[in-house]
TIVO-889712 format. One record per atom (N, C-alpha, C): x, y, z; residue in three letters. Coordinates in steps of 0.2 Angstrom, whole numbers, plus 5000, padded with zeros to 4 digits. Layout:
N
XYZALA;...
***
This chain:
450
504749954904UNK;505050004909UNK;504350034915UNK;504650014918UNK;504550034925UNK;503950074927UNK;503450084927UNK;503050134930UNK;503050194936UNK;503350274932UNK;503650294941UNK;502850314944UNK;502150304942UNK;501650344946UNK;501450314951UNK;501450254951UNK;501350204954UNK;500450204951UNK;500350204944UNK;499850174941UNK;499650234936UNK;499250234930UNK;499250294928UNK;498650334930UNK;498250304935UNK;497550344936UNK;497850374940UNK;498350394944UNK;498650434949UNK;498950514948UNK;498550554946UNK;499050624943UNK;499450614948UNK;500050644943UNK;500550694946UNK;500550754947UNK;500150764952UNK;500050864951UNK;499850844960UNK;499950924960UNK;499750954969UNK;499050974967UNK;498550954972UNK;497850974971UNK;497751004977UNK;497451024981UNK;497051074987UNK;496351094986UNK;495851044990UNK;495351044987UNK;494951074992UNK;495251065000UNK;495051085006UNK;495451115008UNK;495251145017UNK;495851145022UNK;496151065023UNK;496951075024UNK;497351025025UNK;497351025034UNK;497050965037UNK;496550935033UNK;496150935033UNK;495750905029UNK;494750915027UNK;494550885032UNK;493750885030UNK;493350875034UNK;493250795036UNK;493450765030UNK;493450665031UNK;494050655037UNK;494450705035UNK;495250655038UNK;495050685047UNK;494850745049UNK;494550755056UNK;494150725056UNK;493650685053UNK;493050625058UNK;493450565059UNK;494250555054UNK;494650485056UNK;494950525061UNK;495050575061UNK;495450585067UNK;495150585074UNK;494450585073UNK;494150575081UNK;494050505081UNK;494050445075UNK;493850415077UNK;494750385080UNK;495350405075UNK;495950375079UNK;496150375087UNK;495550465090UNK;496050475097UNK;495450425100UNK;494850395098UNK;494550375104UNK;495050295105UNK;495550265099UNK;495750185099UNK;496350175099UNK;496650245096UNK;497350245095UNK;497850255101UNK;498250235102UNK;498650285108UNK;498950345107UNK;499050385112UNK;499150445112UNK;499850435111UNK;500250395112UNK;501050405111UNK;501350385102UNK;500650385100UNK;500850375092UNK;500550435089UNK;501350455085UNK;500950525084UNK;500850525076UNK;500650595075UNK;500850585065UNK;500950665063UNK;501350675059UNK;501650745057UNK;501150755055UNK;500450755048UNK;500050775046UNK;499650715046UNK;498950735052UNK;498550685051UNK;497850695043UNK;498250695040UNK;497850685035UNK;497850615033UNK;497250575031UNK;497250505029UNK;497250485022UNK;497850445021UNK;498150425017UNK;497450365011UNK;497350385005UNK;496950344997UNK;497450304995UNK;497650324990UNK;498450304987UNK;498950344987UNK;499350314988UNK;500050344984UNK;500450344979UNK;500850374976UNK;501450354971UNK;501750384967UNK;502250384962UNK;502950424961UNK;502950504966UNK;502650544966UNK;503050594971UNK;502250634976UNK;501750594976UNK;501150634978UNK;500850584982UNK;500550614986UNK;499950574993UNK;499350594992UNK;498850544990UNK;498050564989UNK;497750554996UNK;497350604997UNK;497050605004UNK;496150595004UNK;495850555009UNK;495150545008UNK;494850605008UNK;494950685008UNK;494650735005UNK;494650764999UNK;495250674995UNK;495250714987UNK;495950764986UNK;496250784991UNK;496850824993UNK;497450804989UNK;497950804985UNK;498450774981UNK;499050824985UNK;499350774989UNK;500150824992UNK;500650804988UNK;501150834987UNK;502050844987UNK;502050794993UNK;502650754989UNK;502750704994UNK;503650714997UNK;503850745002UNK;504550775004UNK;504650735010UNK;504450685011UNK;504350625016UNK;504650565014UNK;504250525011UNK;504450475008UNK;504150425014UNK;503750415018UNK;503550395023UNK;504350385028UNK;504750445030UNK;505350435032UNK;505750395026UNK;506050415021UNK;506450385018UNK;506150305016UNK;505750275016UNK;505450215015UNK;505350215008UNK;504950255005UNK;504650244998UNK;505250274993UNK;505650264992UNK;506250274988UNK;506050284982UNK;505550214982UNK;505650194973UNK;504750214972UNK;504650264977UNK;503650264976UNK;503450214980UNK;502650254981UNK;502350214987UNK;502150134983UNK;502050134977UNK;501550084975UNK;502150064966UNK;502650054968UNK;502950034961UNK;502949984957UNK;503049984952UNK;502549924948UNK;502949834949UNK;503449844948UNK;503949784952UNK;503649764959UNK;503649804964UNK;503449794971UNK;502949754968UNK;502349804967UNK;501949754969UNK;501649674963UNK;502049704959UNK;502249644957UNK;502149564957UNK;503049584961UNK;503249524964UNK;502949504972UNK;502749554972UNK;502349544984UNK;501649514978UNK;501249534975UNK;500549494973UNK;500649454972UNK;500949414967UNK;501249364966UNK;501449294969UNK;501749324974UNK;502049294982UNK;501249294986UNK;501249344986UNK;500549344992UNK;499849264987UNK;499949274983UNK;499449214979UNK;499849154981UNK;500549154983UNK;500849064982UNK;500849054991UNK;501149094996UNK;501049095002UNK;501249155005UNK;500849155012UNK;501149235017UNK;501649215020UNK;501849175025UNK;502149145027UNK;502349075030UNK;502849065031UNK;503048975033UNK;503448985039UNK;503849035040UNK;504449065043UNK;505149025041UNK;505649065039UNK;506149045038UNK;506549005041UNK;506549005047UNK;506548955054UNK;506348905052UNK;505848895050UNK;505248815049UNK;505448775043UNK;505348815038UNK;505448795030UNK;505648855027UNK;506348835025UNK;506448905021UNK;506048915015UNK;506148955009UNK;506148985006UNK;506449034999UNK;506649024995UNK;507049054989UNK;507349134990UNK;506749164993UNK;506549224991UNK;507149274996UNK;507049235001UNK;507549255009UNK;508149265003UNK;508349185001UNK;509149184999UNK;509149234994UNK;508849264989UNK;508949314985UNK;508849364986UNK;508649394992UNK;508749474995UNK;509449444998UNK;509749415000UNK;510349395004UNK;511249394998UNK;510949384992UNK;511249374987UNK;511249434984UNK;510849484983UNK;510749564979UNK;511049594988UNK;511049574992UNK;511449624998UNK;512349624998UNK;512449554997UNK;513249524996UNK;513249574989UNK;512949574984UNK;513349614978UNK;513349694980UNK;512649714982UNK;512649784984UNK;513149834991UNK;513249794994UNK;513349824999UNK;514249814999UNK;514449895002UNK;515249885000UNK;515849805002UNK;516549834998UNK;516849795000UNK;516749714995UNK;517249694993UNK;517349614989UNK;517449574993UNK;517249565000UNK;517449505004UNK;517049455002UNK;516949395005UNK;516349355006UNK;515849395012UNK;515049405012UNK;514749415016UNK;514149375016UNK;513849385021UNK;513249345023UNK;512949385027UNK;511949375025UNK;511449425030UNK;511149385034UNK;510749415038UNK;510149405040UNK;509649435042UNK;508949435039UNK;508449475040UNK;507949485044UNK;507649535046UNK;507249575052UNK;506649595049UNK;506349635055UNK;505849665053UNK;505849745051UNK;506349775057UNK;506249865055UNK;507049845056UNK;507149935057UNK;507849955057UNK;507949945065UNK;507849975070UNK;507849935076UNK;508149865078UNK;507649825075UNK;507949755077UNK;508849735073UNK;508949785067UNK;509349755061UNK;509949805071UNK;509949835071UNK;510149865074UNK;510549815079UNK;509849805084UNK;509949765089UNK;510349695088UNK;510349675083UNK;510649615080UNK;511349595079UNK;511449675076UNK;512049695073UNK;512549675080UNK;512249705086UNK;512549725093UNK;512749655095UNK;512349605093UNK;512349525096UNK;512949505092UNK;512849515085UNK;513349485083UNK;514049515083UNK;514349555084UNK;514549605086UNK;514949585094UNK;514649565096UNK;514949535105UNK;514949465103UNK;514649425100UNK;514749345100UNK;515449355096UNK;515749385090UNK;516349385089UNK;516849405094UNK;516649455097UNK;517349495097UNK;517349485106UNK;516949425108UNK;516849415115UNK;516949455119UNK;516649535117UNK;516749605121UNK;516049635123UNK;515949685127UNK;515249705130UNK;515149775126UNK;515749815128UNK;515449875126UNK;515249895119UNK;514749965120UNK;514749985111UNK;514650055112UNK;515050075106UNK;515150155108UNK;514650195100UNK;514250255103UNK;514050265098UNK;514150345099UNK;513850385096UNK;513950455095UNK;513250495097UNK;513550575097UNK;513250635098UNK;512650645093UNK;512050645093UNK;511650665088UNK;511550595085UNK;511650565087UNK;511650485081UNK;510750455086UNK;510450405079UNK;509750365080UNK;509850325080UNK;509550265083UNK;509750205082UNK;509150155084UNK;508450185085UNK;507850145086UNK;507550145094UNK;507050115092UNK;506750125100UNK;506450065104UNK;506850005103UNK;506749935107UNK;507249985113UNK;507249925119UNK;507849965124UNK;508449985124UNK;508949925119UNK;509449935119UNK;509649985113UNK;509149975108UNK;509250045102UNK;509150125105UNK;508450115110UNK;508450185117UNK;509250215118UNK;509450155120UNK;510150165125UNK;510550205120UNK;510650175112UNK;511150195108UNK;510950255105UNK;510350285106UNK;509950345102UNK;510350425107UNK;510450475104UNK;510650515109UNK;509950565110UNK;509450565106UNK;509150605109UNK;508550605115UNK;508350625118UNK;508150615125UNK;507250605122UNK;506950685120UNK;506250695118UNK;506250685111UNK;505750635110UNK;505350605111UNK;505450535112UNK;506250525111UNK;506450435111UNK;506450415116UNK;506850445122UNK;506850415128UNK;506650435134UNK;506350475135UNK;506050505139UNK;505650465143UNK;505750455149UNK;505150415155UNK;505250335154UNK;505850305149UNK;505750235146UNK;506350225149UNK;506750235154UNK;507250185156UNK;506950135163UNK;507650115164UNK;508250105163UNK;508550095157UNK;509150095155UNK;509250065147UNK;509750045147UNK;510049995141UNK;510349925142UNK;511149975144UNK;511449925148UNK;512249945149UNK;512649945145UNK;513349965147UNK;513649965141UNK;513849995135UNK;513350045134UNK;513350105129UNK;513950165132UNK;514450185125UNK;514850235126UNK;514750295120UNK;514550355124UNK;514550405120UNK;515050455119UNK;515150475111UNK;515650515109UNK;515750545107UNK;516150605105UNK;515850675099UNK;515750645093UNK;515450675088UNK;515350655080UNK;515650745076UNK;515850725072UNK;516050775067UNK;515550825064UNK;515250855068UNK;514750915066UNK;515050975064UNK;515250995057UNK;515351055056UNK;515251095056UNK;514551125055UNK;514351175056UNK;514351205063UNK;514251155067UNK;514151195074UNK;514951165078UNK;515351155074UNK;516251145078UNK;516551215079UNK;516851205085UNK;517151255089UNK;517451275084UNK;518251255081UNK;518351285077UNK;518351315069UNK;518051275067UNK;517851285062UNK;517651205056UNK;517351205050UNK;517151145049UNK;517951115045UNK;518251165044UNK;518951125040UNK;519351085045UNK;519351115050UNK;519651085054UNK;519451025060UNK;518651025058UNK;518050965063UNK;518250915062UNK;518550875055UNK;518650805056UNK;519150765058UNK;519850785057UNK;520550765062UNK;520150765068UNK;520050845070UNK;519950855076UNK;519350805081UNK;518750795078UNK;518250765081UNK;518250715083UNK;518850675078UNK;519250585077UNK;519450575083UNK;520150645083UNK;520750615089UNK;520250635094UNK;519650685097UNK;519150685102UNK;519150625103UNK;518750585098UNK;518050515100UNK;518650445103UNK;519150465098UNK;519550405100UNK;519950395106UNK;520050455109UNK;520350455115UNK;520050465119UNK;519250475120UNK;518850475124UNK;518850375125UNK;518650355119UNK;518550295120UNK;519150235123UNK;519850265120UNK;520250245124UNK;520550255131UNK;520350315133UNK;520350335141UNK;519850315147UNK;519150325142UNK;518750295146UNK;518250245145UNK;518250205139UNK;517950125139UNK;518550085138UNK;519150095136UNK;519450045136UNK;519449985127UNK;519850015123UNK;519849995116UNK;519649925116UNK;519849895121UNK;519949795121UNK;519449775125UNK;518949835126UNK;518249805128UNK;517749825124UNK;517749865117UNK;517249885114UNK;517249815109UNK;516449795108UNK;516349765104UNK;515949795096UNK;515849845097UNK;515749875092UNK;515649955091UNK;516049965085UNK;515850045084UNK;515250065079UNK;514650075081UNK;514050105077UNK;514050165077UNK;513850185068UNK;513850265066UNK;513150245062UNK;512950295061UNK;512550325052UNK;513050375050UNK;513450335042UNK;513650385039UNK;513350435037UNK;512750465036UNK;512450545039UNK;512050525043UNK;512050555048UNK;511550535054UNK;510950595053UNK;510350545055UNK;509750575050UNK;509350605055UNK;508950565060UNK;508550615065UNK;508950665070UNK;509550655071UNK;509950685075UNK;510150755068UNK;509750775064UNK;509850825060UNK;510150825053UNK;510150775049UNK;510550765042UNK;511150795043UNK;511550755047UNK;512350795048UNK;512850725045UNK;513050755040UNK;513850735037UNK;514250725041UNK;514550675044UNK;515450695048UNK;515650725042UNK;516050765045UNK;516650795042UNK;517050765040UNK;517150785031UNK;517850725030UNK;518350725032UNK;518450645033UNK;519050635035UNK;518750575045UNK;518250605046UNK;517950555052UNK;518050495052UNK;517450485044UNK;517350415047UNK;517650365044UNK;518150365039UNK;518750335037UNK;519250325044UNK;519550385049UNK;519950375053UNK;519550325059UNK;518850335061UNK;518450295064UNK;518550235064UNK;518550205057UNK;518250135052UNK;519050115055UNK;519650165053UNK;520250135053UNK;520450115061UNK;520550145065UNK;520350135074UNK;520150065074UNK;519450065072UNK;519050005074UNK;519549935071UNK;519649955068UNK;520149885062UNK;520849875067UNK;521049935068UNK;521749925071UNK;521649895080UNK;521049925081UNK;520849865089UNK;520349805087UNK;520349765081UNK;519849715081UNK;519049745085UNK;518949805083UNK;518349835085UNK;517749815078UNK;517349775076UNK;516749775074UNK;516449845071UNK;516549885066UNK;516249945063UNK;515549935059UNK;515049985063UNK;514549955061UNK;514250025057UNK;513950005052UNK;513650075048UNK;513150055048UNK;512650105051UNK;511950115051UNK;511550135044UNK;511550115039UNK;511250145034UNK;510450145035UNK;510250135038UNK;509250115037UNK;509150185036UNK;509350235036UNK;508950295033UNK;509250315026UNK;509950315026UNK;510450345019UNK;510650275013UNK;510450235016UNK;510650155010UNK;510050165005UNK;510450124999UNK;509850104993UNK;509750184989UNK;510150184988UNK;510350264982UNK;509850314987UNK;509650324992UNK;509550374994UNK;510150464992UNK;510550424994UNK;511150494995UNK;511550484989UNK;511350454981UNK;511450454976UNK;512150404976UNK;512150354981UNK;512450304981UNK;512150244984UNK;512350174984UNK;512050124986UNK;512050144993UNK;512550154997UNK;512550165003UNK;513150225005UNK;512850255010UNK;513150325011UNK;513950345012UNK;514150265017UNK;514750265018UNK;515150245011UNK;515050235004UNK;515350215000UNK;515850314997UNK;515450364999UNK;515550424998UNK;516350434998UNK;516550395004UNK;517350425007UNK;517850345007UNK;517550305002UNK;517750235003UNK;517650185008UNK;517350215013UNK;517450155021UNK;517050095018UNK;517050035021UNK;517049975019UNK;516849925027UNK;516349965029UNK;516149925036UNK;516049855036UNK;516049845042UNK;516249755043UNK;515549745044UNK;515049775047UNK;514349755044UNK;513949825043UNK;513649805040UNK;513149875039UNK;512249845040UNK;512049875044UNK;511249875044UNK;510649905039UNK;510249895034UNK;509949925033UNK;509049905035UNK;508649955032UNK;507849935033UNK;507749995029UNK;507050015031UNK;506650085027UNK;506650075019UNK;507250105017UNK;507050095007UNK;507250035003UNK;507149995008UNK;507449895005UNK;507049855002UNK;506449915003UNK;505849855001UNK;505149905000UNK;505249954996UNK;504649984993UNK;503949985000UNK;504250005005UNK;503650015009UNK;503349945013UNK;503649905012UNK;503449805017UNK;504049835021UNK;503849805028UNK;504449775032UNK;504649745031UNK;505449765032UNK;506049715029UNK;506749765033UNK;507049725035UNK;507649745036UNK;508149695037UNK;508849725037UNK;509349665037UNK;510149665040UNK;510649615042UNK;511249635043UNK;511549615039UNK;511949625035UNK;512549605032UNK;513249635032UNK;513649585032UNK;514149575034UNK;514949545031UNK;515449555035UNK;515849495035UNK;515849435038UNK;515849385030UNK;515749305034UNK;515849275040UNK;516349305041UNK;516449275047UNK;516349285056UNK;515949335054UNK;515749405057UNK;515149385061UNK;514849375053UNK;514049355053UNK;513849305056UNK;514549245056UNK;514249165058UNK;514449185065UNK;514949215067UNK;515049195075UNK;514449195081UNK;513749215077UNK;513249185082UNK;512949125082UNK;512849085087UNK;513049025087UNK;512048995084UNK;512048935080UNK;511448935076UNK;510748925080UNK;510448965078UNK;509648965083UNK;509749035085UNK;510449085087UNK;510349125089UNK;510149215085UNK;510149185081UNK;509949225077UNK;508849235074UNK;508649275072UNK;508249255070UNK;507449305071UNK;506949275070UNK;506149285072UNK;505649265068UNK;504949255072UNK;504549245068UNK;504549265062UNK;504449325061UNK;504249365054UNK;504949395050UNK;505449385052UNK;505949395047UNK;506349365043UNK;506149425037UNK;506049395030UNK;505749395029UNK;505149395030UNK;504349375026UNK;504249355020UNK;504049295016UNK;504149285010UNK;503849345005UNK;503449385007UNK;502949435003UNK;503649505004UNK;503749525010UNK;504349575011UNK;504949575005UNK;505349495003UNK;505649495003UNK;505549504996UNK;504949474990UNK;504849474986UNK;504749584983UNK;504549614990UNK;504449674987UNK;505349684987UNK;505549674994UNK;506349694990UNK;506649694983UNK;506549624983UNK;506749634974UNK;506449654969UNK;506049684969UNK;505649724966UNK;505949784965UNK;505949804974UNK;506349894973UNK;506949904970UNK;507249834972UNK;507949834969UNK;508049864962UNK;507549784958UNK;507249794954UNK;507349874949UNK;506849914951UNK;506649964952UNK;507450004950UNK;507650014956UNK;508350064958UNK;508650034954UNK;508849984951UNK;509549974945UNK;509150024938UNK;508349974936UNK;508149984930UNK;508250084930UNK;507950104934UNK;507950184933UNK;508450214935UNK;509050204937UNK;509650204940UNK;509250274945UNK;509250244950UNK;508950314957UNK;509450324959UNK;510050284958UNK;510750324960UNK;511050414955UNK;510750404950UNK;510750464947UNK;510250524946UNK;509550484948UNK;509150534950UNK;509150564956UNK;509550524960UNK;509650554968UNK;510050614966UNK;510450594963UNK;511150664962UNK;510750704958UNK;510350704953UNK;509950774951UNK;509350804955UNK;509350784960UNK;508750804965UNK;509250854971UNK;509850814971UNK;510050854976UNK;510550924971UNK;510550914965UNK;510650964961UNK;510251014960UNK;509551004960UNK;508951054960UNK;508951084966UNK;508951034972UNK;508551054979UNK;509151114981UNK;509651084981UNK;510351124983UNK;510451214978UNK;510351194974UNK;510351264970UNK;509851284971UNK;509251284972UNK;508651324975UNK;508851354981UNK;508651304986UNK;509051314994UNK;509451364993UNK;510151344990UNK;510551394992UNK;510651474990UNK;510051494985UNK;509751554982UNK;509351574987UNK;508951534992UNK;508351564997UNK;508651565003UNK;509451545004UNK;509751555008UNK;510151635009UNK;510351655002UNK;510551735004UNK;509951785004UNK;509451755002UNK;508751795005UNK;508651765011UNK;508751725015UNK;508251725023UNK;508851715026UNK;509151755030UNK;509651735036UNK;509551655041UNK;508851675039UNK;508751595045UNK;508951545044UNK;509151545037UNK;509551485036UNK;510351455036UNK;510651445040UNK;511051425045UNK;511551395042UNK;511251315038UNK;511651285036UNK;511251235031UNK;511351225025UNK;511051185019UNK;511751115019UNK;511351055020UNK;511951005019UNK;511350945018UNK;511850885017UNK;511550815013UNK;511850795007UNK;511650755006UNK;511850724999UNK;511050664995UNK;511150674989UNK;510850664986UNK;509950704988UNK;509450644988UNK;508750664990UNK;508950664998UNK;509250685003UNK;509350655009UNK;509750735010UNK;509250805008UNK;509650855010UNK;508950905015UNK;509350955019UNK;509150985025UNK;509551045026UNK;508951085031UNK;508951175032UNK;509251155036UNK;509651175043UNK;509651195050UNK;509551275048UNK;509151305054UNK;508751365056UNK;509051385063UNK;509451455060UNK;509551485068UNK;509351555068UNK;509351575074UNK;509051645075UNK;509451695073UNK;510251685072UNK;510651735071UNK;511151695069UNK;511251705061UNK;511851655059UNK;512451665063UNK;512751735066UNK;513451745068UNK;513351695074UNK;512551665080UNK;512851645086UNK;512751565083UNK;512151575077UNK;511951495078UNK;511551465082UNK;511151515087UNK;510851475091UNK;510251455086UNK;509951405089UNK;509351355085UNK;508851395083UNK;508351395079UNK;507751435078UNK;507351355079UNK;506951325083UNK;506551265083UNK;505751325080UNK;505651375084UNK;505051385081UNK;504751385072UNK;505351415070UNK;505451435064UNK;505351365060UNK;505751325062UNK;505451265060UNK;504851215060UNK;504551225066UNK;503851225066UNK;503451265061UNK;503551325062UNK;503051345059UNK;503151345051UNK;503651345047UNK;503751315040UNK;503451265038UNK;503551205043UNK;503251135041UNK;502451165041UNK;502151185046UNK;501651215045UNK;501251225040UNK;501551285038UNK;501551325032UNK;501451275025UNK;501851245025UNK;502151205020UNK;501351145020UNK;501251125026UNK;500751075024UNK;500151105023UNK;499851175025UNK;499351185022UNK;499351215017UNK;500051205011UNK;500151245005UNK;499751154999UNK;499951095005UNK;499951025002UNK;500651015000UNK;500951015004UNK;501650985004UNK;501950955009UNK;501950905010UNK;502350865015UNK;502950875017UNK;503150895022UNK;504050895023UNK;503850875030UNK;504550865034UNK;504750845039UNK;505250865043UNK;505250875049UNK;505750895054UNK;506150865059UNK;506750875060UNK;507150835062UNK;507650875067UNK;508550835069UNK;508850865075UNK;508650885080UNK;509350875084UNK;509350875092UNK;509150925095UNK;509150975089UNK;508751035091UNK;508051075090UNK;507751005088UNK;507151005083UNK;507051075078UNK;507651105074UNK;507651145070UNK;507951145065UNK;507751085061UNK;507851055055UNK;507351025051UNK;507251045044UNK;506651045040UNK;507350995035UNK;507150925034UNK;507250895032UNK;506850855024UNK;507350845018UNK;506750815012UNK;507050785010UNK;506650725011UNK;506650665008UNK;506350645002UNK;506150684996UNK;505950654991UNK;506050594988UNK;505450544985UNK;505350494981UNK;506050504977UNK;506350454976UNK;507050464969UNK;506350464963UNK;505750434963UNK;505550424956UNK;505150524956UNK;505050544961UNK;504950604959UNK;504850644953UNK;504550694949UNK;504550724945UNK;504750774946UNK;505250814941UNK;505850874944UNK;505150954942UNK;504550934939UNK;504050994940UNK;503950984946UNK;503650914950UNK;503250904957UNK;503850924963UNK;504650924960UNK;505150944966UNK;505051034966UNK;505151064959UNK;505051144960UNK;504851164963UNK;503951124961UNK;503351174965UNK;503351154972UNK;503851084974UNK;503751104980UNK;504151164985UNK;504851164982UNK;505351214981UNK;504851264983UNK;504351304978UNK;504151364976UNK;503851374983UNK;503351294985UNK;502951324991UNK;503351324998UNK;504251294998UNK;504551315003UNK;504751385003UNK;505051414998UNK;505151484997UNK;504751544998UNK;504051514996UNK;503651564999UNK;503351565007UNK;503351495010UNK;503251495016UNK;503851535021UNK;504551545017UNK;504951585019UNK;504851645020UNK;504351655015UNK;504351735015UNK;503951785019UNK;503351715020UNK;502851735026UNK;503051695032UNK;503651725034UNK;503751675041UNK;503751745044UNK;
***
């Protein structure tokens, strides 16, 4: 049986023995400030020594409950046995040859797994990269090569990365885009089905938002000019927005009808995070291309574009790749992560996390009117905070205060959202239910202390 805790020597318990951050972390933070660029932020400046299961241990001996998973990366834990075993064995054999120079089996094996796991029974191929942004950028390249068109359509509240093209695709200015332009051209943004904030209510949101988006694409861009439509099936940094039912299938059908490549950006939502292998499966959407990263390799840098073989083969030989893309150690880790997901049925585990979290959070919403909306699926859950439930005015200050209060008690949580007013919860899928409930106790106490 795969070990959940990252080793028996790492107790699965919260332990707060100093102020957070503690004195040793503060010393390291001073060293960091002297040599690390100020533009590289940190949610919580505690310096990690060990991590696994549902906890992160710092240099001061504190053990924090992890509701962040390194931003949805360590879904199988920070030191899953199969990931460590396979990566260690690969390290001993060789660290790099460059797949574009002399290939190796691990890259092929990962592509075989992706062909099997991603939605649809059509012939599929993949190309491997280093990061989510790189995967999205290459998906656009492939779509342009296939369609011989240039325009790319994206959505309000979307996030796709920090490269020049993916900053253009991303909706939020601060901190992702501010001061970094000019950006890549031929990018067009249309409305998304944000049910909680839709003017005529969530029940009308899906069809109305789809009609608006399609109308804008048709009139302002021209469907015949669009190479790709790129969307997150659950929008991540934009606030864990689940597009209202019917929206994604309608947009996918519009793409199909007009020869447009439909790209599902599953970088944050993929690999069991939402209780399915991929979030687009919820409404039976089969994308032409799917981008993955984050949870794919248990913490090692790996990303992929997977899709219809005829589309993936549109790029000329040598047109895709990169020195480190599909690094052999990262590929070994990915095979270990997928092994763990299968062995432990982490889709079922994600659904149980959703059941526990939504039950507790719904009870909190009845007591604390600052909680305007609870949303998400699996272990990708968020609460949107508002100053007044009637006006839905965003309350970013409360989100920041709650995160700070949780951090002080030894619970790592993250914020997000276009308005900065969303608390998002991304616990490792292997977290113990006792830790999950203890974390929710801390969140409830933080609301009571607002």
